C-alpha positions in Angstrom: 98.7 -35.3 47.1 95.4 -36.4 48.5 92.6 -33.9 49.0 92.0 -32.9 52.6 89.0 -34.8 53.9 86.1 -32.9 55.4 83.7 -34.5 58.0 80.4 -32.7 57.5 78.1 -35.0 59.3 76.6 -34.7 62.8 77.0 -37.4 65.5 73.9 -39.3 66.7 72.9 -37.8 70.1 71.7 -40.0 73.0 69.6 -38.7 76.0 70.3 -41.1 78.8 69.4 -41.2 82.6 71.5 -38.6 84.5 72.2 -36.5 81.4 68.7 -34.8 81.3 68.2 -32.7 78.2 71.9 -32.0 77.7 72.9 -31.7 74.0 76.4 -33.0 73.7 78.8 -34.6 71.3 78.9 -38.4 70.7 80.0 -40.1 73.9 82.7 -42.8 74.1 81.1 -46.1 74.1 81.5 -49.9 74.7 80.8 -50.7 71.1 81.8 -48.7 68.0 80.3 -49.4 64.6 82.6 -48.1 61.6 80.6 -47.7 58.5 83.2 -48.9 56.0 86.4 -50.6 55.2 87.8 -51.4 51.7 90.6 -53.8 51.0 90.2 -53.7 47.2 93.3 -52.7 45.0 93.9 -49.0 45.3 91.8 -48.6 48.4 93.4 -48.2 51.8 91.4 -47.9 55.1 93.2 -46.6 58.2 91.6 -47.2 61.5 92.0 -46.1 65.1 90.5 -47.2 68.5 91.5 -45.7 71.8 90.7 -46.7 75.4 90.2 -43.1 76.5 90.2 -43.6 80.3 92.6 -43.4 83.1 90.0 -44.5 85.8 90.0 -47.3 88.3 87.3 -49.9 88.9 87.6 -51.5 92.4 91.1 -50.2 92.5 92.2 -51.9 89.3 93.0 -50.1 86.0 90.3 -50.5 83.4 92.2 -52.5 80.7 90.0 -54.2 78.1 90.3 -56.3 75.0 89.3 -54.5 71.8 87.6 -57.1 69.6 87.2 -56.4 65.8 84.5 -58.0 63.8 84.9 -57.2 60.1 81.5 -57.8 58.3 81.9 -58.2 54.6 79.2 -57.0 52.2 78.2 -60.7 51.8 78.0 -61.0 55.7 81.0 -63.2 56.1 83.2 -62.3 59.1 86.9 -61.9 60.0 88.1 -61.3 63.6 91.0 -59.6 65.3 91.8 -58.6 68.9 94.0 -56.2 70.7 94.5 -55.6 74.5 94.1 -51.9 75.4 95.5 -50.6 78.7 94.0 -47.2 80.1 94.7 -44.4 77.5 96.2 -46.9 75.0 95.5 -46.4 71.3 95.7 -48.9 68.5 95.7 -47.8 64.8 97.0 -48.8 61.4 95.8 -50.3 58.1 92.7 -52.5 58.1 94.4 -54.8 55.6 97.1 -55.5 58.2 94.6 -57.1 60.6 92.0 -58.3 58.0 93.9 -59.9 55.1 90.9 -61.0 53.2 91.6 -59.8 49.7 89.1 -57.6 47.8 86.8 -57.5 50.8 84.7 -54.4 51.8 81.9 -53.7 54.2 81.7 -52.4 57.7 83.2 -53.4 61.1 82.6 -53.1 64.8 84.8 -53.1 67.9 83.5 -54.1 71.3 85.2 -54.1 74.6 85.5 -57.4 76.5 87.2 -58.7 79.6 90.9 -59.1 78.9 91.6 -62.0 76.6 88.0 -63.1 76.9 86.1 -62.1 73.6 83.1 -64.2 74.9 82.5 -61.8 77.7 81.5 -58.3 76.3 81.7 -55.7 79.1 80.5 -52.3 79.9 83.5 -50.1 79.2 82.3 -46.6 78.0 85.6 -45.3 77.1 86.2 -46.4 73.4 86.7 -43.7 70.8 87.8 -44.1 67.2 87.8 -43.1 63.6 88.4 -44.3 60.0 90.3 -42.5 57.3 89.9 -43.9 53.8 92.3 -43.3 51.0 91.1 -43.7 47.4 94.1 -43.9 45.3 92.1 -44.2 42.1 90.2 -40.9 42.7 93.1 -39.1 44.4 90.9 -38.6 47.4 90.8 -39.3 51.2 87.9 -38.8 53.7 87.1 -39.5 57.4 84.2 -41.6 58.5 83.5 -41.5 62.3 82.0 -44.6 63.9 78.7 -44.6 65.8 79.2 -45.2 69.5 77.0 -47.4 71.5 76.9 -47.1 75.3 77.1 -50.3 77.3 74.2 -50.4 79.9 75.1 -51.1 83.4 78.1 -50.6 85.7 81.7 -50.5 84.6 83.2 -53.9 83.5 79.8 -55.7 84.0 78.9 -58.1 81.2 76.5 -56.7 78.7 75.1 -59.9 77.3 72.0 -59.8 79.7 70.1 -62.6 78.0 73.0 -64.8 77.3 72.2 -65.1 73.5 75.8 -64.3 72.4 74.6 -61.2 70.4 74.8 -57.5 70.8 71.3 -56.2 71.6 71.1 -52.5 70.6 67.9 -52.2 72.4 68.6 -50.0 75.4 69.0 -53.1 77.6 72.5 -54.3 76.6 73.7 -51.2 74.5 72.0 -47.9 73.7 69.7 -47.9 70.6 70.2 -46.8 67.1 68.4 -43.9 65.6 64.9 -44.7 63.9 65.6 -42.5 61.0 68.7 -41.1 59.3 68.7 -37.5 58.0 71.3 -36.2 55.6 71.1 -32.4 55.6 72.4 -32.0 52.0 73.0 -33.7 48.7 73.9 -32.1 45.4 72.0 -32.9 42.2 73.6 -35.9 40.4 74.5 -36.3 36.8 72.0 -38.5 34.9 74.9 -40.5 33.4 76.9 -41.2 36.5 76.7 -40.1 40.1 79.7 -39.0 42.0 77.9 -39.3 45.4 77.4 -42.7 46.9 75.2 -43.9 49.9 76.6 -46.4 52.2 74.0 -48.4 54.3 74.7 -50.9 57.0 71.8 -53.2 57.9 72.1 -54.1 61.6 70.6 -57.5 62.2 71.0 -58.6 58.5 72.4 -62.0 57.7 73.5 -63.7 54.5 70.6 -63.9 52.1 68.5 -61.2 53.7 67.1 -58.1 52.0 66.5 -54.8 53.7 64.0 -52.5 52.2 64.6 -48.7 53.0 62.2 -45.9 52.5 63.6 -42.5 51.4 62.0 -39.1 51.5 63.8 -36.8 49.1 63.4 -33.1 49.3 64.3 -30.5 46.8 65.5 -27.0 47.7 61.8 -25.7 48.0 60.3 -28.0 50.6 58.9 -30.5 48.1 59.1 -34.1 49.0 59.3 -37.3 46.8 59.5 -40.9 47.7 61.8 -43.7 46.7 63.0 -47.2 48.0 66.4 -48.8 48.2 67.2 -52.5 48.8 70.3 -53.8 50.6 71.1 -57.3 49.9 72.9 -59.0 52.7 74.6 -56.8 55.1 76.1 -53.7 53.5 75.9 -51.7 50.4 77.5 -48.7 48.6 75.4 -47.4 45.8 75.4 -44.3 43.5 72.6 -42.0 44.2 71.4 -41.9 40.6 71.0 -45.6 40.6 68.8 -45.4 43.8 66.5 -42.9 42.2 66.4 -40.4 39.4 65.0 -37.9 41.9 68.5 -37.3 43.0 69.6 -36.0 39.5 70.1 -32.3 38.8 67.9 -32.8 35.6 64.9 -34.0 37.7 65.3 -31.3 40.5 65.6 -28.6 37.9 63.1 -29.5 35.3 60.4 -31.5 37.1 60.0 -29.9 40.5 59.1 -26.5 41.8 62.7 -25.5 42.1 63.8 -22.4 43.9 65.8 -20.6 41.2 67.7 -18.6 43.9 69.4 -21.7 45.3 72.2 -23.1 45.5 73.2 -19.6 47.0 76.2 -18.3 45.1 76.0 -21.0 42.3 72.2 -21.1 41.3 72.9 -23.6 38.5 73.7 -26.3 41.2 70.8 -28.3 42.4 70.6 -29.4 46.1 68.3 -31.2 48.5 68.2 -33.3 51.6 67.0 -36.8 52.3 65.7 -39.0 55.2 66.0 -42.8 55.4 64.0 -45.3 57.5 64.2 -49.1 57.5 60.8 -50.4 56.3 61.4 -54.2 56.7 64.0 -56.9 56.6 63.4 -60.4 55.1 65.9 -63.1 56.0 66.9 -66.1 53.9 64.2 -68.2 55.7 61.4 -65.7 55.0 61.4 -64.2 58.5 60.3 -60.6 58.6 61.6 -57.8 60.9 59.7 -54.5 60.8 61.6 -51.2 61.1 65.1 -52.7 61.0 67.9 -50.4 62.4 70.2 -49.0 59.7 73.3 -46.8 59.8 74.8 -44.9 56.9 77.0 -42.3 55.3 77.2 -40.3 52.1 80.6 -40.2 50.2 81.4 -38.0 47.3 84.4 -39.4 45.4 85.4 -36.6 43.2 85.6 -33.8 45.8 86.7 -36.0 48.8 84.1 -35.5 51.4 82.0 -37.7 53.5 78.7 -37.0 55.6 77.5 -38.7 58.7 73.7 -38.3 59.1 71.7 -36.9 62.1 69.7 -39.4 63.9 66.0 -39.1 64.8 64.2 -40.8 67.7 65.3 -44.4 68.8 65.0 -47.9 67.3 65.1 -50.9 69.6 65.5 -53.4 66.7 69.2 -53.1 66.2 71.2 -56.4 66.5 74.9 -57.4 65.9 76.1 -61.0 65.8 79.7 -62.1 66.5 
């Protein structure tokens, strides 16, 4: 039997015109970015996308086509589509609609006019989730997508500048967070980490490198710095391979550790971390400062995942079909 998954993370909060200072759960959107899929042997990713609306636009039901773009870790892409009528849901195994063997990475789903993937539209009614089953580690966990609102009136095209890309800049779709904040990590073994960091570099292409700055805090307000590089579009890396600062040995022996924490089990070390995209260099040497990133933490041995909090807004996000 698989362990019960626990979704610990918080959703990214958006403050938009008309909503004032309201703090609310993540809104349905016109574009959903799912942080992971994995088609390798022993790995099974279940997906769901739902057109959660029964509204009418100009007297017509708001049916749309859900367009799937699977982005492999090397930035190669696979595509699938499904028409969604109001309140329709579409779910199943990723490998049933993306048959690329041994592939893994992230994917996004955008709403378009019916049977017209070249015309993305505003349809802020898409919701979804992913449940990943890891048969090798007898574990499963949920990973919620990040929702991007389409800017404009319902069913209007979102590609304002006609470049065929998805601008996550507040003009076509809402913006990504500027920084990602994970409220907790547990100190890792020096010899092998059980927690992995998943990073999506939005705007990356094949041959690009994204450099990410990390602020890593212990349990006593002390902060240490590290960097992590993402080659191409997506990575999943054990924390101890990113930096030894994440290890229990470092936190316990080389910082001003709070001996009273972790409460209830003081021999466990813990901290929190914040990530920010520093720069992206593409295969041609072009440089983008402060690239937009998304991410998640996954702990394999105890079957939980964590979505980050988002801080401020980053207009540099970009997705390509």
